[in-house]
N, C-alpha and C positions, 0 to 999 in steps of 0.2 A: 343185369340186363333182364325185362321177361318178355314178349316173342312181340310181345304190339311196340316195347318201344324198338327194340332191333328192325322195323320194319317201317316204321316211323324214319327214326334216321336215316336208310336205306333209303326210303321216299323223296325225305331234305336233302337227302346225298345225289339222288337219282335229277330231284328238282334242280338243286346250281348246276350240276354239270348241262342239262338242255341248256342253262340258260348261259355261259361261259361257250358253249355252242354254238350257241344263237349268237350273242359276240365275237365270236372267231372271225364270225361265214359276214358278218355287217364289218367287221374290218378286214377281212378279204374280198371284202367286193369293193370298199373304198382303197386302197389299195391298189387295184385291175382298175379303175377308174384311174386313179394317180398314173399311175404306168402307161396307161394309155395316152392322157394327157402329155406327160411328158415326153411321146415319141412325137405325138403330134407338132409342140411345138421345139422342137431337137429338128427335125424338118423343116415348117417353121422358119427358125432360126437361122439352119441353113439355108436355104432359098434366099432369106431373105441377105442375106451376106454375098452369097455368088450377084447376088441384082447389083449393089454398093458395089462391088467389085469391078462390075461394069462398066457404073455409072464414075467410077475414082481415073477408070480408065478411059472415060471416053473424054473424064472435063484433063485432063494430064494426055491428051492427043492434040486436044484446039490449046490455042495461044494460053503462054501462062499468064499472059498483060492480061487479060481476063480473064482470068483465076484472080489472078491475085489486087482486080479492081474489086469485083462481086465481096471480094475477103475484105476489102476492106468499106466497100461499099454496105457492111452490113454492119460491122464496127459504127462507125459512124447513125448509123439506125440506132442502132441501142447507144449507142453516147445520148444522141437527142431525146432522147424517151427520157433520157434522168439515170442513163446510171455508171459507173466506173466501167472504163474498159482496163487501164492500166494493174501491171501486175501488182501492188503493191493494195487498191483496192474493188478487183473485178470483183462485180457485180454485185456492189451495194450501190444503193442509191446518193446521186448528189445531190446534199442538203440544198435548198433555194438554187436547185437546178444553176451554182456557182460552178466558173468553168476547176478542169483542176489542170493545168501546167502537165502531171503528167499523161492522164490524156491525151491534150493536144499534143502532145512534142509523139506519142504516139500513131496521134495521127497525122500528123503532118509532116512526116519524114520525110526521109526519098531515097 
């Protein structure tokens, strides 16, 4: 191998190293951004969990019947929108809005 080929090989190797270094720096920046975003989302998630806990405690402190009636009302709304609320077909659309015995039993049980 003569000197010219040797210097060309070193130049190529040096160029490859520079490109690899640039890619590594770009990946480092992406990871740093993801870590920062993850930390922000964890903080937001924690605050939302605390807020949800406050609402749950507030709802529990109110009368139990009011909570049950609002849940029943939500189920009635879902059923009226044409979806099953029974455990067998929950979330599936009712064909031709036909009544479902399982859903009706769930709605009107005492």
